[in-house]
LUMDRENTOR-378615 format. One record per residue (C-alpha): residue number from 1; residue in three letters; x, y, z. Coordinates in steps of 0.5 Angstrom, whole numbers, plus 500, padded with zeros to 3 digits. Layout:
LUMDRENTOR-378615
+-----+------+-----+-----+-----+
: pos : code :  xx :  yy :  zz :
+-----+------+-----+-----+-----+
: NUM :  ALA :   X :   Y :   Z :
...
+-----+------+-----+-----+-----+
//
This chain:
LUMDRENTOR-378615
+-----+------+-----+-----+-----+
: pos : code :  xx :  yy :  zz :
+-----+------+-----+-----+-----+
:   1 :  MET : 395 : 185 : 768 :
:   2 :  LEU : 400 : 179 : 768 :
:   3 :  GLU : 397 : 172 : 768 :
:   4 :  GLY : 401 : 167 : 772 :
:   5 :  LEU : 403 : 168 : 779 :
:   6 :  ALA : 400 : 175 : 780 :
:   7 :  GLN : 395 : 176 : 785 :
:   8 :  ASP : 389 : 179 : 783 :
:   9 :  PHE : 385 : 182 : 790 :
:  10 :  GLN : 385 : 189 : 793 :
:  11 :  LEU : 391 : 190 : 798 :
:  12 :  THR : 388 : 195 : 803 :
:  13 :  LEU : 388 : 196 : 810 :
:  14 :  PRO : 381 : 192 : 811 :
:  15 :  TYR : 384 : 186 : 808 :
:  16 :  ILE : 391 : 186 : 812 :
:  17 :  LEU : 387 : 187 : 818 :
:  18 :  ARG : 382 : 181 : 817 :
:  19 :  ARG : 388 : 177 : 815 :
:  20 :  ALA : 392 : 179 : 822 :
:  21 :  GLU : 385 : 177 : 826 :
:  22 :  GLN : 384 : 171 : 822 :
:  23 :  LEU : 391 : 168 : 822 :
:  24 :  TYR : 394 : 171 : 827 :
:  25 :  GLY : 389 : 173 : 832 :
:  26 :  TYR : 392 : 169 : 838 :
:  27 :  ARG : 399 : 172 : 837 :
:  28 :  GLU : 402 : 177 : 842 :
:  29 :  ILE : 403 : 185 : 840 :
:  30 :  VAL : 408 : 187 : 846 :
:  31 :  THR : 409 : 195 : 847 :
:  32 :  ARG : 413 : 199 : 851 :
:  33 :  ARG : 410 : 204 : 855 :
:  34 :  PRO : 414 : 211 : 857 :
:  35 :  ASP : 414 : 208 : 864 :
:  36 :  LYS : 418 : 202 : 861 :
:  37 :  SER : 413 : 197 : 863 :
:  38 :  PHE : 410 : 193 : 858 :
:  39 :  HIS : 403 : 193 : 855 :
:  40 :  ARG : 401 : 186 : 852 :
:  41 :  HIS : 395 : 184 : 847 :
:  42 :  THR : 393 : 180 : 841 :
:  43 :  TYR : 392 : 181 : 834 :
:  44 :  ALA : 385 : 180 : 835 :
:  45 :  ASP : 384 : 185 : 841 :
:  46 :  PHE : 388 : 190 : 837 :
:  47 :  VAL : 383 : 189 : 831 :
:  48 :  SER : 377 : 189 : 835 :
:  49 :  ARG : 380 : 196 : 838 :
:  50 :  THR : 381 : 199 : 831 :
:  51 :  LYS : 374 : 197 : 829 :
:  52 :  LYS : 371 : 200 : 836 :
:  53 :  LEU : 375 : 207 : 834 :
:  54 :  ALA : 372 : 207 : 827 :
:  55 :  VAL : 365 : 206 : 830 :
:  56 :  ALA : 367 : 212 : 836 :
:  57 :  LEU : 369 : 216 : 830 :
:  58 :  GLY : 363 : 215 : 826 :
:  59 :  ASN : 359 : 217 : 833 :
:  60 :  LEU : 363 : 224 : 833 :
:  61 :  ARG : 359 : 225 : 826 :
:  62 :  LEU : 365 : 224 : 822 :
:  63 :  GLU : 364 : 223 : 815 :
:  64 :  PRO : 369 : 219 : 810 :
:  65 :  GLY : 374 : 223 : 808 :
:  66 :  ASP : 374 : 227 : 814 :
:  67 :  ARG : 381 : 228 : 817 :
:  68 :  VAL : 383 : 225 : 824 :
:  69 :  GLY : 390 : 228 : 827 :
:  70 :  THR : 394 : 225 : 832 :
:  71 :  LEU : 399 : 228 : 836 :
:  72 :  GLY : 403 : 222 : 840 :
:  73 :  TRP : 408 : 218 : 841 :
:  74 :  ASN : 410 : 211 : 839 :
:  75 :  THR : 404 : 207 : 843 :
:  76 :  TYR : 399 : 202 : 842 :
:  77 :  GLN : 394 : 207 : 842 :
:  78 :  HIS : 397 : 211 : 836 :
:  79 :  LEU : 398 : 204 : 832 :
:  80 :  GLU : 390 : 203 : 833 :
:  81 :  ALA : 389 : 210 : 830 :
:  82 :  TYR : 394 : 209 : 825 :
:  83 :  LEU : 391 : 203 : 822 :
:  84 :  GLY : 384 : 204 : 825 :
:  85 :  VAL : 382 : 211 : 822 :
:  86 :  PRO : 384 : 210 : 815 :
:  87 :  SER : 381 : 203 : 814 :
:  88 :  SER : 374 : 206 : 816 :
:  89 :  GLY : 375 : 211 : 810 :
:  90 :  LEU : 377 : 217 : 814 :
:  91 :  VAL : 384 : 220 : 813 :
:  92 :  LEU : 390 : 220 : 818 :
:  93 :  HIS : 394 : 226 : 819 :
:  94 :  THR : 400 : 225 : 824 :
:  95 :  LEU : 403 : 231 : 827 :
:  96 :  ASN : 410 : 232 : 829 :
:  97 :  PRO : 410 : 234 : 836 :
:  98 :  ARG : 417 : 237 : 836 :
:  99 :  LEU : 415 : 242 : 831 :
: 100 :  HIS : 413 : 249 : 834 :
: 101 :  GLU : 406 : 251 : 836 :
: 102 :  ASP : 405 : 256 : 830 :
: 103 :  ASP : 407 : 251 : 825 :
: 104 :  LEU : 402 : 245 : 829 :
: 105 :  ALA : 396 : 250 : 828 :
: 106 :  TYR : 398 : 252 : 821 :
: 107 :  ILE : 398 : 244 : 819 :
: 108 :  ALA : 392 : 242 : 823 :
: 109 :  ASN : 388 : 248 : 820 :
: 110 :  HIS : 391 : 246 : 813 :
: 111 :  ALA : 389 : 239 : 814 :
: 112 :  GLU : 382 : 241 : 816 :
: 113 :  ASP : 383 : 236 : 822 :
: 114 :  ARG : 376 : 235 : 826 :
: 115 :  VAL : 379 : 231 : 831 :
: 116 :  MET : 385 : 230 : 834 :
: 117 :  ILE : 388 : 224 : 838 :
: 118 :  ILE : 393 : 227 : 843 :
: 119 :  ASP : 398 : 223 : 848 :
: 120 :  GLU : 397 : 225 : 855 :
: 121 :  THR : 404 : 228 : 855 :
: 122 :  LEU : 403 : 232 : 849 :
: 123 :  VAL : 396 : 236 : 852 :
: 124 :  PRO : 400 : 242 : 854 :
: 125 :  VAL : 403 : 243 : 847 :
: 126 :  PHE : 396 : 242 : 844 :
: 127 :  GLU : 393 : 247 : 849 :
: 128 :  LYS : 398 : 252 : 846 :
: 129 :  PHE : 395 : 252 : 839 :
: 130 :  ARG : 388 : 249 : 840 :
: 131 :  GLN : 385 : 255 : 840 :
: 132 :  LYS : 388 : 257 : 833 :
: 133 :  THR : 385 : 251 : 830 :
: 134 :  GLY : 378 : 248 : 828 :
: 135 :  VAL : 379 : 242 : 831 :
: 136 :  GLU : 372 : 240 : 834 :
: 137 :  HIS : 374 : 234 : 839 :
: 138 :  ALA : 380 : 233 : 843 :
: 139 :  VAL : 381 : 226 : 845 :
: 140 :  VAL : 386 : 224 : 850 :
: 141 :  VAL : 390 : 218 : 850 :
: 142 :  THR : 392 : 217 : 858 :
: 143 :  GLU : 394 : 211 : 862 :
: 144 :  GLY : 389 : 212 : 867 :
: 145 :  GLY : 390 : 220 : 869 :
: 146 :  ASP : 385 : 225 : 869 :
: 147 :  VAL : 383 : 228 : 862 :
: 148 :  PRO : 382 : 236 : 862 :
: 149 :  GLU : 376 : 239 : 861 :
: 150 :  GLY : 373 : 239 : 854 :
: 151 :  MET : 377 : 233 : 852 :
: 152 :  ILE : 375 : 226 : 851 :
: 153 :  SER : 378 : 220 : 854 :
: 154 :  TYR : 381 : 215 : 849 :
: 155 :  GLU : 379 : 209 : 853 :
: 156 :  ASP : 372 : 212 : 854 :
: 157 :  LEU : 371 : 214 : 847 :
: 158 :  ILE : 372 : 207 : 844 :
: 159 :  GLY : 369 : 203 : 851 :
: 160 :  ASP : 362 : 206 : 849 :
: 161 :  ALA : 363 : 203 : 841 :
: 162 :  ASP : 360 : 197 : 839 :
: 163 :  GLU : 365 : 194 : 834 :
: 164 :  ALA : 359 : 189 : 832 :
: 165 :  THR : 356 : 195 : 828 :
: 166 :  PHE : 363 : 196 : 824 :
: 167 :  GLU : 363 : 194 : 817 :
: 168 :  TYR : 369 : 196 : 813 :
: 169 :  PRO : 368 : 201 : 807 :
: 170 :  ASP : 369 : 198 : 800 :
: 171 :  PHE : 375 : 201 : 797 :
: 172 :  ASP : 377 : 200 : 790 :
: 173 :  GLU : 385 : 200 : 790 :
: 174 :  LYS : 385 : 199 : 782 :
+-----+------+-----+-----+-----+
//
């Protein structure tokens, strides 16, 4: 390692999330919803929700290294998954919703996705290939609509999770 100005610490997602919460917790994140309205919350809220997602996925009996697929658009919930899943020791696997359902089934199976987080507008796409996969839990991101039978509401899933029980895993980046 070079001596001098180089910083010798782990630059991992838990570090980044802790720093965002500590230094910028009051700062606002603004997201545009598909209906053109805005969703606003702070970095502190965001980090809290990533921790709740991590706890909730653990409550589904996921183990470090298990895969969580996402089939979604650019939403604040997808951002929560994008950082919350890997910062908890799980593997995030994003699927391209524009692919054919046979390709999506193959990709989800090859990755061995155990959970799939799905935007409500993409539930019909997921249902076309769900039976061809080993996905155990389908979690639907909805803006207050009904969740299809056999699926879990994202907000209900994280709403039942206690973020106080979450501890970031110790990752060795080196």
